[in-house]
C-alpha positions in Angstrom: 25.0 -9.6 -2.9 21.4 -8.8 -2.2 18.7 -10.3 -4.5 15.2 -8.9 -4.1 12.4 -10.7 -5.9 9.3 -8.6 -6.4 9.2 -4.8 -7.1 6.0 -3.9 -5.3 6.0 -1.2 -2.7 8.1 -3.1 -0.1 10.6 -4.3 -2.7 11.0 -0.8 -4.0 11.6 0.7 -0.5 14.1 -2.0 0.3 16.2 -1.1 -2.8 16.2 2.6 -1.8 17.4 1.7 1.7 20.3 -0.3 0.3 21.2 2.4 -2.3 21.4 5.0 0.3 23.9 2.8 2.2 26.1 2.8 -0.9 25.1 -0.4 -2.6 25.9 -0.6 -6.3 24.4 -2.7 -9.1 27.3 -5.2 -8.5 25.9 -5.8 -5.0 22.2 -5.4 -5.4 19.6 -6.5 -7.9 15.8 -6.4 -7.9 13.8 -8.8 -10.1 10.2 -8.4 -11.2 8.1 -10.3 -13.8 7.2 -8.7 -17.2 4.1 -6.6 -17.1 3.8 -6.6 -13.3 0.3 -6.5 -11.9 0.9 -6.0 -8.2 -1.6 -4.6 -5.7 0.3 -1.2 -5.9 -1.2 -0.6 -9.4 -4.7 -0.4 -8.1 -4.4 0.4 -4.4 -5.6 3.7 -3.2 -2.5 4.2 -1.0 -4.5 5.7 1.8 -2.8 6.2 5.2 -5.7 6.5 7.6 -5.0 7.3 11.3 -8.5 6.3 12.4 -9.8 3.4 10.3 -12.5 0.8 9.9 -16.1 0.6 11.0 -14.9 0.4 14.7 -12.9 3.7 14.3 -9.7 2.3 15.8 -6.3 3.8 15.4 -3.9 1.7 13.4 -1.6 -0.5 15.4 1.6 1.4 16.5 0.6 4.4 14.4 2.9 6.8 16.3 5.9 4.7 15.3 5.1 4.0 11.7 3.4 7.2 10.5 6.3 9.7 10.8 8.7 7.2 9.2 6.3 6.7 6.3 5.9 10.4 5.6 9.7 11.1 5.9 10.5 8.1 3.6 8.2 9.1 0.8 9.4 12.7 0.9 13.1 11.5 1.0 12.7 9.3 -2.1 10.9 12.0 -4.0 13.8 14.4 -3.2 16.4 11.7 -4.3 14.7 11.1 -7.6 14.4 14.9 -8.2 18.2 15.2 -7.7 18.9 12.2 -9.9 21.0 10.7 -7.0 24.6 10.3 -8.2 23.6 10.7 -11.9 22.7 14.3 -12.7 21.7 13.4 -16.2 19.1 10.8 -15.0 15.8 11.0 -16.7 14.1 10.0 -13.5 14.6 13.5 -12.0 11.8 15.1 -14.1 8.2 15.6 -13.2 8.5 14.3 -9.6 6.0 15.6 -7.1 7.2 17.4 -4.0 6.3 14.2 -2.2 4.8 11.0 -3.1 2.6 11.4 0.0 -0.2 14.0 -0.1 -1.3 15.1 3.3 -4.9 16.1 2.6 -6.5 15.0 5.8 -9.4 12.6 6.2 -13.0 13.2 7.3 -15.1 10.4 8.8 -18.7 11.2 8.0 -21.0 9.9 10.8 -24.3 8.9 9.1 -26.1 7.0 11.9 -26.5 7.1 15.7 -24.5 4.0 16.3 -21.4 5.7 14.8 -22.0 8.8 17.0 -22.2 6.6 20.1 -19.1 4.6 19.1 -17.0 7.8 18.5 -18.2 9.4 21.7 -17.1 6.2 23.6 -13.7 6.2 21.8 -12.8 9.9 22.5 -14.2 9.8 26.1 -12.5 6.6 27.3 -9.3 6.8 25.2 -8.5 10.5 24.7 -4.7 10.0 24.7 -5.0 7.5 21.9 -7.1 9.6 19.6 -6.4 13.3 20.3 -2.9 13.4 18.6 -4.5 12.3 15.3 -7.4 14.8 15.2 -7.2 18.0 13.3 -6.8 21.3 15.2 -9.9 22.9 13.6 -12.2 24.9 15.9 -15.7 23.8 16.5 -16.9 26.7 14.2 -14.6 25.5 11.4 -15.9 21.9 11.9 -19.5 23.2 11.8 -18.7 25.0 8.5 -17.1 21.9 7.0 -20.0 19.7 8.1 -22.4 22.2 6.4 -20.3 22.2 3.2 -20.2 18.4 3.1 -23.9 18.1 3.7 -24.6 19.5 0.3 -23.2 16.3 -1.2 -25.2 13.9 1.0 -28.8 13.0 0.5 -29.6 12.5 4.2 -28.4 14.6 7.1 -24.9 13.9 8.4 -25.0 13.5 12.1 -21.4 14.6 12.6 -17.8 14.4 11.3 -14.4 13.5 12.6 -11.6 15.3 11.0 -8.3 13.5 11.4 -4.7 13.1 10.1 -4.5 11.2 6.8 -3.4 11.3 3.3 -2.5 9.1 0.3 0.6 7.7 -1.4 0.9 7.9 -5.2 2.2 4.3 -5.4 2.0 4.1 -9.2 4.2 7.1 -9.7 6.5 6.1 -6.9 7.1 2.6 -8.2 7.3 3.4 -11.9 9.7 6.3 -11.4 11.8 4.2 -9.1 11.8 1.3 -11.6 13.0 3.7 -14.3 15.9 4.8 -12.1 16.7 1.2 -11.1 16.9 0.3 -14.8 19.1 3.2 -15.7 21.5 2.3 -12.9 21.5 -1.4 -13.6 19.7 -2.6 -10.4 16.6 -4.0 -12.2 16.1 -7.3 -14.0 12.9 -8.4 -15.7 12.1 -12.1 -15.4 9.7 -14.6 -13.8 11.3 -16.2 -10.8 10.5 -19.8 -9.8 11.7 -22.2 -7.1 14.4 -23.6 -9.4 15.9 -20.2 -9.8 16.0 -19.5 -6.1 17.5 -22.9 -5.3 20.2 -22.3 -7.9 21.2 -18.9 -6.4 21.2 -20.5 -2.9 23.8 -23.0 -4.2 25.9 -20.2 -5.5 25.3 -20.9 -9.1 25.5 -18.3 -11.8 22.0 -18.6 -13.1 19.6 -16.6 -15.4 22.3 -14.0 -15.9 22.8 -13.4 -12.1 26.2 -14.2 -10.6 25.3 -15.6 -7.3 27.3 -16.7 -4.3 26.2 -19.1 -1.6 26.4 -16.3 1.0 24.0 -14.0 -0.9 20.9 -12.9 0.7 17.6 -13.4 -1.2 14.5 -11.5 -0.1 11.1 -12.5 -1.4 8.6 -9.6 -1.6 6.2 -11.2 -4.0 2.8 -10.2 -2.7 -0.2 -12.4 -3.6 1.9 -14.5 -6.1 4.2 -15.4 -3.2 1.2 -16.4 -1.0 -0.3 -18.5 -3.8 2.9 -20.3 -4.8 3.0 -24.0 -4.1 6.2 -23.6 -2.1 4.9 -20.6 -0.1 6.3 -20.5 3.4 3.2 -18.7 4.7 0.6 -21.5 4.4 -3.0 -20.4 4.4 -3.8 -16.7 3.8 -6.9 -14.5 3.6 -6.1 -12.2 0.8 -9.0 -10.1 -0.5 -9.9 -9.0 -4.0 -10.9 -5.4 -4.4 -12.3 -3.1 -7.1 -12.2 0.7 -7.2 -13.4 3.3 -9.6 -11.8 6.5 -10.9 -14.4 9.2 -11.2 -14.7 12.7 -12.6 -17.1 14.6 -10.3 -18.6 17.8 -11.7 -18.8 20.9 -9.5 -17.0 19.3 -6.6 -14.7 21.1 -4.3 -13.9 18.2 -2.0 -10.2 18.2 -1.4 -9.9 15.8 1.5 -10.5 12.1 1.8 -14.1 11.3 2.8 -15.1 8.1 4.5 -18.6 7.1 5.3 -18.2 3.3 4.9 -16.8 3.5 1.4 -14.2 6.2 0.8 -13.7 9.0 -1.7 -10.1 10.1 -2.5 -9.2 13.3 -4.3 -6.3 12.3 -6.6 -6.5 15.6 -8.6 -9.3 17.8 -7.2 -8.3 20.7 -9.6 -9.3 18.4 -12.5 -12.2 17.0 -10.4 -10.6 13.5 -10.4 -11.3 11.1 -7.6 -11.0 7.4 -6.7 -13.9 5.6 -5.0 -13.9 2.2 -3.3 -13.6 -0.4 -2.4 -15.1 -3.8 -2.6 -13.9 -6.8 -0.6 -14.2 -10.3 -2.1 -12.9 -13.1 0.1 -13.8 -16.1 -2.1 -12.0 -15.0 -5.3 -9.8 -18.1 -5.3 -12.7 -20.4 -5.8 -13.1 -19.5 -9.4 -9.4 -19.8 -10.4 -8.3 -22.1 -13.2 -5.6 -24.5 -12.2 -3.2 -22.7 -14.6 -3.7 -19.4 -12.7 -3.3 -20.6 -9.2 0.3 -19.6 -8.7 0.0 -16.3 -10.6 -3.6 -15.2 -10.2 -3.0 -11.6 -11.1 -2.4 -12.4 -14.7 -6.0 -13.5 -15.2 -7.5 -10.7 -13.1 -10.3 -8.7 -14.6 -12.7 -6.1 -13.4 -16.3 -7.2 -13.1 -19.7 -5.6 -13.8 -20.8 -6.8 -10.4 -18.0 -4.9 -8.8 -18.8 -1.7 -10.7 -22.5 -2.0 -9.9 -21.8 -2.5 -6.2 -19.6 0.6 -6.1 -22.0 2.8 -8.0 -24.9 1.7 -5.8 -22.9 2.6 -2.6 -22.0 6.0 -4.1 -25.6 6.7 -5.1 -27.1 5.5 -1.9 -25.8 8.3 0.3 -24.5 11.0 -2.1 -25.8 13.2 -4.9 -22.4 13.6 -6.7 -22.7 14.3 -10.5 -20.0 11.9 -11.7 -18.6 10.0 -14.7 -16.7 6.7 -14.4 -13.3 7.3 -16.0 -11.6 4.0 -15.1 -12.2 0.7 -13.2 -9.4 -1.1 -11.4 -9.1 -4.5 -9.7 -6.4 -5.9 -7.5 -5.7 -8.4 -4.6 -4.7 -7.3 -1.2 -2.1 -9.8 0.2 -3.2 -10.5 3.7 -2.0 -13.1 6.2 -3.1 -11.4 9.4 -5.1 -8.2 9.8 -3.1 -6.3 7.1 0.0 -6.6 9.3 3.3 -7.5 7.7 4.8 -10.9 8.4 8.5 -11.8 8.2 9.9 -15.3 7.8 13.6 -16.2 8.0 13.4 -19.4 5.9 17.2 -20.2 6.3 20.4 -18.3 6.5 20.1 -17.0 3.0 16.4 -16.8 2.3 13.9 -14.3 3.8 10.2 -14.0 2.8 8.1 -11.0 3.7 4.4 -10.6 2.9 0.9 -9.7 4.1 1.0 -5.9 4.1 -2.6 -5.8 2.8 -4.5 -2.5 2.8 -2.0 -0.8 5.2 1.1 -1.4 3.2 1.7 2.3 2.6 1.8 2.9 6.4 3.9 -0.1 7.4 6.3 -0.7 4.5 8.7 2.2 5.0 9.7 1.3 8.6 9.6 -2.4 7.8 12.1 -1.9 5.0 14.5 0.1 7.2 14.2 -2.5 10.0 14.9 -5.4 7.6 18.0 -3.7 6.2 19.3 -3.1 9.8 18.5 -6.7 10.6 20.5 -8.0 7.6 23.5 -5.6 7.8 23.7 -4.6 11.4 22.4 -7.8 12.9 19.9 -5.8 14.9 17.1 -7.8 16.4 13.9 -7.6 14.4 10.8 -6.4 16.1 8.8 -9.6 17.1 5.6 -7.8 15.9 6.7 -8.8 12.3 7.4 -12.4 13.3 5.4 -14.9 11.2 5.6 -17.4 14.0 3.2 -15.2 16.0 0.6 -15.6 13.3 -2.6 -17.5 14.0 -4.3 -19.5 11.3 -6.6 -17.3 9.2 
């Protein structure tokens, strides 16, 4: 029996891995709290090959990126087919892939960025060239000129690279519907008492447990904030993003000039824009909200003002704010996932942060192989390698 606690992105992908190996609802259950408020509900889902102010490639990008794209396409196909249940409601209105490969353009707005990029591509061409678009210099010149119409000051250059975004909300909601239909899903709040009971092999909370069952905790920030967390100190960051309607825009790729602009439906001129980073969000928590901070989370006027100021500072987009979102990125070390084997039965995984859409698919497959095939787990995930935040 496999018990997974937390149906965020990683929990969802783990369930799909087990299902495709033939697991049934008698052997597998995923549990999530009522009205879940995970980071997936507000995350942009961007997979960015060249990221951050330093314009570095993501760690081990060549290993994780192709697995991520294949996984999101495969799950979309499975839901379309209704898996083994041809009458499943989940097969309707599924996109070709939950991953949209729309590319990403880094807009270079000052000379320091130009120098940094020149240094990167000159000294490490083998690291960067595979992730750059194959556009000609003339095509890039045209693109730069087109983008310039949206910026108040001259752009000094652009870097066009591989990138896209994962529609995590649709992926997780459609998956949840399917899990419910097939009997994999249970809605409840899980605490330490529940986990201890299952470890003792007790039939508890409607779950028939055995002392040999595997329990996998994928609880995101709630797991990091819990009093019994195995991860200790963490450096999770609160973030806010806006959904915009931008009039007369034909931007159909992700733009990044410090903040980012993501076309979620360019035909309807809908975009997401973000994001803020607030590191001290825990300081204002009430004692009753410490273990489940997401339930008290609210958007702030300060966050909206900051985002609008950043958008207006550099660009001349004619926009309307359609929605405002807030979430917490679960981070233990540099948005790199961490794995902790607590005991023979209990596994805890967390810390995917802002790169979860890139790292979660291969991590899920690796964890399943570790559990079922006894394959050694990549030491890159090992929590014991984590330094204090």
